[in-house]
N, C-alpha and C positions, 0 to 999 in steps of 0.2 A: 759288596760292602757299602754301607751308607756313607754319605759325605760327612766328615767329622764335625763341620760347623755349617749350619744353615739357619739364616734368619729371613723372615718375610714380613713386610709391613711394619718393621721395627720403628717404633716412635718413642722417644724419650723426651720428657719435659722437666725443666727445672723452674718451678713456679710458672711464670708466664712465658718463659723462653723455651722454644723448641730446639733441643740439642740434636736430635736425629729425627728426620721426617720421612716416615714410611720407607725405610731402607730395606732392600732385599740383597742379600749377599750369601755366597757360599765360599768356604775355604777347604781345600783338600790337604793332603799330606805335603809337607815341605815348609819352607820358610817364606812368610808373606810380610811385606812391608806395608805399614799403615801410615800414610803421610797426610799432611794438611796444615793450614795455618793455625795459629792459636785460636782456640774457641771453635774449631771446625766440628767437633763432636767425636774426636778420636778416643779420648779418655772415657767418654760416656759409653761408647761401643765396647771398649775393653772391660769396663766395669760390669756391663750386662753379661758379656760372655764369661766373665769370672764368677757370675751368679751373686755378686755382692750388691747389685742394684737391679731393681725390677723395672721393666719397660711400662710405659703408659698404654701401649697397644702393640700387637704383633706377636708372632710365634718365634720362639728360639729353640732350636734343636741342637744339642751338643752330644757328640759321641753316640748318636742314635737314640737319644733320650729327650723327651719334651720336658724342659726344666721348669715348666709352670707347676708341675707336681712336686711336692716336697720330697717324696722318696726318690724320685728320679734325680732331683737336684742334689740330694745328699750323695748319691752314687757318683755323679759327675765330679763333685768336689774332691772325691778321693783320687780321681784319675787326671786331674789337671794341676798345673802349676801357675802361680800368679805373682808377678812383681809389680806393685803399684808405683806411681811416681814417688810417693813417700810411704814408707812402711814403719810401723812402730815395733819396738822391741824393749824388753826389760833390760835396763842398762847393766844390771848386775849379772846377767847371763854371760857365759863364755860363748864363743862361736859354736862349739860343740853342743852346748846346752840349748842354744836358741834353735839351731837346725834340727836337733832331736825333738824339741817341743813341737815344731811344725810337722815333723814326721808323725808324732803322736796324734796331732789334730787330724791328720789325713788317715788315721787308723791303719797305719802300716803294721805288719806283723812285728811284734816286739823283737824277735830274734834276728830280724833283718835290719833293724834300725842302726845299730852301731856301724856296721860296714857301709850302709847306704850313706850315712852322714859323712864318714871319712872320705868316701868316694866323691860326694858332691863338693865337699870343701876343697879336696885336691884338684878337682876339675876347674875351679875358679882361682887356683893359685894361692890358696891360703892355708895349706897344710901345716906350715910352720907357725901359724897363729891360731890353730884350732882351739887351744886352751886359753887364749887371751880373752879378756873381758871385751865385749863389743864396744863399750864406751871408750876404750883406749885406742880404737882403730881410727884411721884417717877416713875422710868422707868416701874416697874411692874404695877403700877396703870394706866399709860398711855396705856399699852398693854391691860389692862382690858377695858379701854374706847374703844379701837379698837374692841374688841370682842362685846361690847355693840352696837356699830354702825352697826356691821355686822348682828346682830340678831334683830334689832329694828322692822323690817318689817315682822317678823316671816317667814323667807325665806323658800321656797321649796327646794332651792339648796344653801348650805352653803359651802364656799370655804375658807380654813384657811391655811396660809403659815407661818410655824413656830409660832403657836399661843402661846406656853407656854414660849417663850423667855422672861426672866426677871421675871417670876412668881416663888414664893417660893414653897417648897414642898406641904404645905397645900393648897395654891391656885391652884396648879396643880391638886390635888385630887378633889377639887371642880369643876374645869374646866372639868375634865373628866366626872364627873357626869352630868354636863350641856350638854356635847356632846351626851351622851347616851340618855338624855331626848329629845333633838332636833331630834336625829336620829330615834325616834319612828314614826315620821310623815314626815321627810324630808330626802333628800340625803345630807350627810355631807362628804366632802373630806378634809382630814387633811394631809398636807405635813409637815414632821418633821424629824429631826435627832434623836429624842429621841425615841428609840425603845420601851422603857417601857410605854410611853404614848399610843402607838399603842396597846400594849398588854392589857392595862387596859381599853381602850375606844372603840377600833375598832373591828368590826366583821370580816372584810376582809382586805387583804393587797395586794397592788400592789407595786412591786419593779422595779424601773427603773434604768438602767445603760447605759451610753453612748447613750442616746436617744432612747433606745429600752426597751421593756418590758422584764424583766428578770425572773419575777415570779408573779403568781397570786394565791391566795388561802385564806383560813381562817386563823385567828391568831393561832388557834389550830394546823392546818396543818403545818404552818411555824415553830411552836415550836417543833413539832414532827420531822421535818426535821433536827433539831439540834442534835437529838440523846440523849443518856444518859448523865447525868451530869458528868463533867470531874474533879470535885473537886475544880475548881477555882470559882471565884466570878461572872463569866459570866452567865447571865440568859439563859433559854432555847430558848426564842425567839431571843436573840442576837446570839446564836449559829446557830439557823435556818437561820437568816439573812445572816450570813457569809457563811453558806453552800450553800444557794441559789445563792449568788453572785459567789462563786467559781464554782458552776455547770454551771452557765451561761457563765462564762469566758472560762471554759473548752470546752463547746459546740462550742463557737465562734472560739476558737483556732483550734478545730478539723475540723470545716467547712472551715477554711482558708487554710488548708493543700492541 
């Protein structure tokens, strides 16, 4: 079986800014955390993998298909789920109608849609609000609607950009459990600023800074990189994250001499 996600020489530019610089990455089945400072290139990578943005250069292969071809790209879109940082919706739609609309866009078989919609909404804890207008929901509930539309088609590749924004602690715990469940049979990539979410839900971590890969490894390895506790309130994986960033910056400074 081919690797579900493979990119090579991936370069993304926003006008004169290089967001990703010749990145090479592979992601297998399971839950992967994507970390990095603001502006590091995480969202640019997620958008390319979601096929909503085209790279300036490089090869992108998703679910065994080269998405530079329109037919292959269309097939991949039916098999993936995507939650952007901000997603639009028709305010007059109910939760059921909105998630059903996304299922229709993914060309799901019509007879499977009603049950799939109810299952997805139940999995995010909104079964009792399924016929409520989306505009009447709280910010956290709207975010959960976004997660529901991303998983309605039981995607083989699930891409989530800051998925826990607006969720309370209890909801975040439930969401992490959902990620682990989905990751048993799919490839899940979660871009987030919340290192603790990565520690709780992800098996492997990719750290990006200034458009380049700064670190790759397991969550356990990243935690070990942080060393012994220092007596403050910083978690082991947060210390590891900081250590990995500093090591990458130090290597870059040394190479630039």
